[in-house]
Structure formats: C-alpha cells, structure tokens
N, C-alpha and C positions, 0 to 999 in steps of 0.2 A: 586723351579722348575718353579713356575709361572713367574718369572722374565725372564726366557728364551724366553717366547712368548710375552713379553711386547713390544708393538709398540706405547705406549702412547707418544704424543707430536711429533712423527715423521711426517715430511712433506711428504705426499703421493700424487703424481700427477697421475691421472688416465685418460687416453685419452678415448674419447667416453663414458663418464660416466653419461650422462644426462638421460639415459634410459637403459633398458635391463640388460645384465650381468654387464656392467660397473657400473650402478647404484647400483646393488647388492654389488659389491666390495666396492663402496663408503660408503654404509650404514654399511657394516661390519667393515670397518676401523674406521668410525666415532664412532661406538659403542665401539670400542676397545680403544678409546681415541686419535687416530691420528688426525692430522690436514690435512683434505682432500681438495685437489684442484680438483674441478669438471671441466671437459672440454667437449666442444661440439662445433659445428661450428656456432650455433646461440644463441644469448643471451636469446631469448624467450624460449629455451628448457633448458638452463643451470640454469637460475634464479629459476624456480620452484623446480629443484632438490636440489639446495643449500638451499632453504627455507625449504624443507621437512627435510633435514638433521639437520638443526638448530632447527627446532621445536621438533625434537626427542632428542635434547640435545647434538648434535654433534658439532664439530668445522669444519666449511666448508666455502670455498670461491669459486667463479666461475671465470674462465678465458676462454672465448670463443676464439678459434683460429683455423686456418686451419692446421691440422697436416701434410699436404703434402707440405706446403709452407715454405721453409727454413727461409725466412725473418720473417714471422709471428711467427714461432716457436721460433726463436732466441729472438725476442722482448718479447714474452710472458714469456719465461723461465727467462729472465733477470728481468722482473717485479715481477715474483713469488718469485725469490730468494731475491729480494730487499724488498718486502713488507711482504712476509709470512715467508721466511727463506730458507736456503739451502735445496734442494730436497734430501730427504733420500731414497725414494722409487719411482720408475717410473713403472707404469703398462701400457704397450702398448696394449690397448684393442680395439682401434678404428677399425671398420671393416664394410664392406658392402657385399652384394651379388648382382650379376646380372646374372640371370639364362638364359641359352640358350643351345641348342645342340651344341656340339663342332664344327661340320661342318658348323653351321650357326652363330656361335658367331662372333660378329663384333670386330674389333680392339679397338673400343671405349669401348665396354663392357669388353674386356680383360684388357685394360690399367686402367680403372677406379678401378677395383678390386685390381689389382697388386699395384697400387699407394697407395690406402687407406690402404690395409691390410698389405703390406710388406714395401713399400718405406717409409711410415710414421714412421714405427718403426726404420728404419735407420736414418731418419731425426731427429726425436725427441730423439732417443737414443743417437746419437753422441753429440747432443747439451747438453743434461742433463749430459751425462757421462763426459764431459769436466770438470764440477765442481766437480763431484764425484772423478775423478782421482786426481784433485788438492788437494782434502781433504783427499784422501787415504781411502775412504769408500763409500759404496753405494750399492743399490740393484735394479736390473732391472728384471721385470717379463714380458715376452711376452705371450700373450694369443693366442695360436695356435688352434688346433682342432683335433678331431678324424680323420677328413678328410685330415690331413696332411699326413696320411699314407694309407688312404683308399678312393678310389674314388667312385662316383656314377654319373649317367648321368646328364647332364645340369649344372654342377658346376665345370668344368675344370679350370676356372680362379680362383675360390675360393680354390680348391685343390692345385693348383700351388702356390698360395700366402701363404697358411698356411704351405706347405712343405718348401717353401723358408724361412719362418719365423722360422721354426724349425731349419734349418741350420744356419740362422743368429744368433740364440741364442747361438749356439756352438762357432761361431766366436767371438761374443761379450765376451763370457766367457773366451775364450782363450787369446784375446788381452787385455782385461781390468782387468782380474783376477790378474795379477801381481801388479796392482795398488790398490788392495783392493776392487774392484767392482765385485760383484757376479751377474751373469745373468743366470736365469733359465726360464722355460716355464711351463704353465699349459695348458693342452689339454682337453677342455671340450668335452663331448659327446653331446647327445641331451637334451637340457634344455627348459623348458617352459618359453617363454618370449613373449612380444608383437610382436616381429618379427617372432617367430616360431608358433604363435597361429594358422595361417591357416593350418599348417602341423599337429598340434595337433588335430585340428577339422576335419581333413580328416581321415575318418575311416580306409581306406586302409593303409595310411602312419602310422597312430597311431599303428595299428596292427603290421606293419613291424618293427617299433622301439621297441615295447615291446617284440616282439618275438626274437629280437637279443640281448637285454640287459638281462643278467642273473638276475638282480634285478626286471625285468619285469615292469619297469615304466620309465617315463621321470625324469630327474633331476630337482630339485628346485634350482634356482640361488643361494640361500643362502648356498647351499651345496658346493659351490666353495670357499667361504670365508676362511674357515679353512686352505686350502692349501696355499692361498695367505698370510695369517697371518704368517704361519709357515715359508715360504720362505723369508719373510721380517724381521723375528726376529733373535735373536742371536741363537735360536735353530737350525737354518740352516746355521750357520757361516762357515761350511766346505762343503756346497752343492753348486756346481757351474757347469753350463753347462748341467743340467739335465731337463727332462720333466716329470711332474707329470700328469698322465692320470686320469681324473675324469669323468668316463664314465659308471659307474655302472657295469663294468666288460666286456664291449663289446669287447675291444681289446684282452682280454684273452680268449675269447670264440670262438669256431669254430661253 
C-alpha cells in the first residue's frame, strides 16, 4: 500500500516556493524523497530555501525565473530538464494579492494579480506539459483558493484569478488527459503564513475566520502537503480535473 503514495526521486517543480505555502510544499516533498526544484523571482530568496531543504536531508535545487515571462519560463524549464531530469510534477503555486475596493481598483492592480496568479499557470503549465505529453505521463497541481468560489470585499482581482485558475484546471485536465497528464487543484482555506500574519494578528479578522471554520482554527501549511502528495502519486492515477478543498470545513458549512 505504501508504494501507492511513493513520490521518491520524482522531479517536482513548485513555483513561488521560496516562502509561505510553496515552501511548505517543498519541505513536504523533500521529506518524501522527491527531487524538489525551488522557484522564486530572486536568487536571494530562493537560495536560503534550497539551503534549508538540503540541511534537513532533502534533495533540492533552485531556479529563479519570472513565471509570467514565456521566454524566461522556456529557458528555465529546458535547463531543469537537462540538469535535474524530466519534470514529473508541476505545482503552480505562485501568487500575489493587491487589495483595494473594487470601485477604486486600478487596472495595474487588476493586471498584476491576474498575470501572476492565473496567466503564469497557463505559461508554465503549457511549457512543462509539452514534455509531459511527449513522455505520456505527468501531474500538474494548481493551487487555487477558497476564494475561487466565495468573495469578500477588496480582493476582486484575487477572486477572479483563482476562479479562473479553477476553470483552467478543468481545461488542462480535458485537453492533456488523453496524453497521460493529470491536472487537479488544491483550494486552501485560511492558513497561517508570513503573508497572512497581519490578518492572524487582527483580533476581529481572527474571530471571523475561526467562527466560520468548523474546526475553529486556522490551517497549518503542513496540512496541505498530504493532498499534494496524494495527487502526485499513483494513488491518484485516475483522479483528473478535480479540486480538493483543504479549508477546515468552511465550504461545507453554512
């Protein structure tokens, strides 16, 4: 049974993995024996993440590149597959937020979030999928959000990007599935990270989150790893085009 969940020696590229949820995925896959490719936009953030993974006994390399730039992505993917090996698993995790009331949101704020959260998954996804399709196997996991289905004020651009990523997941699964490439999504709820710390430390927002989550707490980033390992493994060999919600039960509760 344990072999069903074995991801050892698989090459796993995780975008936006120098910090936050992406780093938690990287740590989890490294501990599971995968060969992890850490990505971020700047070497100064990628290198410490790679160092920490190696010091913990994991296999890791760093490849800084801009996930929104097709030429940068194409070059990086080519180098990864040449130096590290064919990419077995791609986790499209890169994401940002630019908060503003919808009526005041600038086009720059809108475009920045849509480009990083949604367009990057298209750019990196189609580049990596080309090799996966040629090999007849591969796994793509898109990190969406509870907000893909539920909005709240000041994050309309984020909601639109994650809703679009949810739909893109189904399109990828439909078009690349016949070639042996599975595409699924993980939709996190509210997790404690360096990016969400101001919200965690806001008593009113903290109460709001805990009152809506049946488990009555925020998530720990490590609690996302199991779903990603499952989707990447042979245990999920017939799972395609689905979204796993890891939200403490929020979506199921009225």
